[in-house]
N, C-alpha and C positions, 0 to 999 in steps of 0.2 A: 739512419736511425741509430742512436747510441745503444750500447748494451745496458742492461739493467741488472743490478744485483738483487737476488731474491732474498730480501730481508723480511722480518716479521711484518713491517709496515706494508710492504708490497703484497704479502700474502693476505693481509687484511683488506686491501683494495680489491684483490681478486675475489675474495669471499663476498664482499659487498656487491660486486657486479653480478656474481652468480646467483646470489639471493634475489636480486632485483629481477634478473632474467627469469628465474623460476616463478616469481610473483606474476610477471607479465603473462607467462604461459598459463598460469592457473586462472587469472582473472579474465583474460581475453579469449573467450571461447571460440573455437574454429567454426566456420560456416558448416551447416548441415548439407546433406547431399543435394537437396533442391537448390540451396543458395550457391553451391559450387557450380552447378549446371548454369545457373543464371550468370554468375561471374564469368564463366568461360564464354558464353554466348555474347554477353554485352562487350567483353573485351575484344573479341574478334570483330564485332560490328563497329566498335569505336575506332579500332586501328584502321579499318578501311575508310571510315569517315574522316579521321585525322589526315590520312594520306591524301584523300580527294580534296580536302580543304587547303592543302599545302603546308600544314603545320609541322609535319615531320621533316620536310625539307627546310623550312624556315621557322624554327621554334619561337623566335621573337614575335612573329606575326600572330601567335596565339594569345599574346598579352597586349591588348589595347591599353592606351594610357588611361589610368583611372581618373574619374572626375575629381576636381579639387575639393578640399574639405575646409571651407572658409570658416564655418561656425559650428563646431561640434558642441553637443550638450556637455556642460561641465558642472560637477557637483563637488563641493568641498567635503573632505573627510579627514580622519586621522588614523594612522596605522603605526604602531610601535613608536609612539611619541613623535611621529613625523606628520606634518601637514601635507596632505596630498589632494589631488583633484581626480575625480572619477570621470573619465571621458566616455561618451556614448555617441554613436553615429550610425546611420544606416550603411551597411556594407556596400550595397549596390553592386555586388558581384553575383553573377549567375553563370552556370555552364552555357556554352554557346547553344543556340537552337539546334535541335536535331541530334544532339549527342546523347547516347544511351546513359541512363542514370541521372539525367537532368532533373526530372520530377522528384526523384527520391532525395537528391541533394537539397532541393528547394523546400522539401517537406520538413527539414530540420529548422524549425521556426526560431528557436533561441539563437541559432547560429547566424541569423541574418542581421543581427545587431553587432556592429564592431565596438570593441571596448578597449580601454587602456587606463593605466594609472600614471599620473603625471606629477612630477615634483619640479617646480620652477622658482627661481629667485625673483624678487620683485624688480630688480633692475634689468633693463633690456640688454641685448648684445652679448648674452652668454652663449657658450657652446652647448650643444645638445648631444646626448648619448641615448640611442634607442637600444634597449635590452630585450632580446627576443628569447623567450623561455623554451624549454624542451618538452618532451612528452610527459603527460600527466602533471604538468605544472600549470601556470596560469592563475596562481593564487597569490595572496599577500606574502607568502613565504618567499616568493621570488625576490622581494626587496632585500632579504638577507642573503640569498644565494648569489645575487649580483653585487652585493656590498654597496647598495644604493646610498646609504648614509655617507659612506666614504666618497663616492662619486660626487654627491651633492655638496657636502660640507667641506671636504678637504681638497677635492680637485676643482670645485667651483662650477660643476656642470649642472644644467637642467637635465632631467632624466624622464624618459617615457618607457613604460613597460606595456607593450601591446599584449592583448590576450588573443592567442591564435584560435582559429576555427575549432569548434567542438572541444574546447577546454574551458575550465572554470565556469563562469556563469553562461558561457555559450554552449555548454554541454547539453545534450539531449536527456530527457528523463530516463531513469533506469529502465532497461529493457529494450531501448532503441539500439539499432544496429550501427548507428552513426558514430564513428570514432576516427581519430587522426593521431598517428598513422593508422592505415587500414590495409588489411591483406587484400581487400577489393581494389584492384588497380584504378578503377574510375573514381571511387570515393577518395582515394589517396591523391590522384592528380587534381581533382576538384579542390580538395583541401589545401594542397600546396599552392595552387594558382590563386585561391582566395587569400591565403596567408600573405603572399607577395603583394597582391592588390591592396589589402587593408593596410599593410605596413607602408606602402607607397603613399596611400592617402594620408596617413599620419605624418609622413615626412613632408608632404605638400603643405600641411598645416604648420609644421615647424618652420618652413621657409617663410611663412607670413609673420613670424615672431622675431624677426631681425636677429637670426642666429649668427654668431661669429664663426661657427663651424658645426658640422654634423657628422657624427660617427655612429656606427652600429656594431653591436656585438651580439652573437647568438650562441646558444649552447645546444649541442646535439641536433634535434630537429630544428631548433632555432638557428643553429649554425648553417644548416642547409638553406633556411629561409633567408638568412642574412646574405649568403653567397648569391642566391637567386635575385634578391633585390639589388645587389651591387651590379648584377649583369643587366638589369632592366631599367634601373633608374638613372638619373643624371649622376655624374661622378660625385662620390662622397669623399669626405676628408679622411675617413678611416673605416675599415671594415675588419672585424676580428671574428674568425670562426673558431669556436672552442669545441673540441671533440665532435666535429661535424659529421653528420651522415652525408653521403654523396650518391649512393646508389641503393634505392629502396628495394627493388626486386631481388637483388643479391643479398641484401641484409635480411629480408624475410626468410629466404631459404636457409641462411646460416643460423638464424635464431629459432626456427621452428623445429618441433620434434620430428623425428624420422617419418612418422606416419603421414605427415603432410607433404613431404618432399615430392612425391610423385604428382600430386595435384598442383603444387606450385610449379613444378617443371613443365606441366602441360600448358600453363598460361604464361610461361616466362617470356616467350617471344612477343606476344601482343603487349604484355605488361611493360617490357623494356621499351618497346616502340612508343607506347603512350607516355611513359615517364620522360621520354626525351624532350617533350615540349616544356617540362618544368625542371629540367636538370641543369644545375649550375655547371656541369661538365660539358654541356652542349652549347653553352653561350659564353662569349668573352666578357669578362668583367670590365665595366666602364671606369671603375676606380683604379688609378695607376698602381702598378705592382709594388712600388715603395710604400704604399698606404694599405697594403693587404697584410694580414697577420693570421697565423694559425697556432693554436695550442692543442696538444693531444697527449693522451696517456699511452705509455709504452706497453702496459699490460691491460689495456681496455678489453673487456670481455663482451661488451655490448656492441661497440663500433670497432671493427677490425682496423688497426692502425695502418696496415699496408694496403688492404683492399679498399678502404674507404678514405682515410685521411690523406695518405700519400698521393692518391690520384688527384685530389684537389690541389695539393701543393705543386704537383707537376703542371697541372692545367693552368694554375695561376702564375706560372713563370718562376717557380721556386722562391716565393717570398720568405720573409722572416718567419721561422717556425720554432716553437718551444716544445720540446719533448720532455715530459715530466715522468718520473718513475712511479706511476700510479695508474689507477683504473678510471672508469667512466664516472661513477658516482662520486669518487673521491676528489674530483677536480675542485669542489667547493671549499675544501679545507686546505688546499695547497697554496701556501703563501707565494711560492715562485710563480704560479699562474697569475695570481693577483698582481704581483709586481710586473710581470710581462704585459698584462693588460694596461696597467698604469703607464708603463714606458711607451707602449704603442700609442696611447691617447696623447701623451705629452709630445712624443716625437712628431705626431701628425698635426699638432697644433689644436687638438680638440680639448685638451685639459691643460691647466697650468701646473707647473711643478709644485710639489707639496709644500716647499718652503717659501712659496710666493704668496705674500700677504696682499 
């Protein structure tokens, strides 16, 4: 990791991250005493269930191949002067039988419908880019944060933006406990598994559209999901993890106020075991190392660059990585990150060079 000069711009990045973290702490209320007791009991029971099923020894076996997605429902729409299509399909993912928290997860009705926004050119044989959003995203603003107009019009790609579980229109009504990420290990594992399942179903649909190449990029939570999908699905032409999370139990402890540390420490062992079945650090990526890319902020205050990002870099065989002198929220305004993503897509054959007419 290179050193970073503490400039006014860097201080602004840090301030933005700290403000965002404070907002998360204020809006995401911690469980009450009864809920904590339930979390501890369910986590212990689930750890034993996962061990007996063999999933802790073989995490890949926890993820059966999702059914194909031949004909999702598509509806035309317009966003920011762009013609898009709204994709809907039944997720068809459920926690395995007998796993604690299964009924609670299935009670999140809006979450059972998979959704995505699609931009595609009329001519076939185009490359496709799947853009996976981060926490509290999953809205039309994602088109701007992923520079979708640039990907579509200048780089010549078709673009898909999946909406992850419990985000955007998949979010439960106000007052529901369902959220992703969640301090509840089981809800978190269920949400991550369903995220990978839904994205893989969308990729199966893309493969029916005569793609010349398929790449995925994800931000933060989306970076985690992108890395997980790259480990579970057939080899992709490119996978880019931007400011990725890699270890949620550790992340929760580092981000939570001191009053929660003892309770989080009490469930750390079962939580870590449960997360191993959905961890990109527990699975080998099927996408070749020369097609893996990482971008990360040197002063990121939400995702620790050493504890989170560097672990994925080592696990991935030390692929190309771009360290930028900024924070977590500020990635979206960094031109160097955008140029790094462009170069990764072009190098991998997913996008055409910008001067290619």
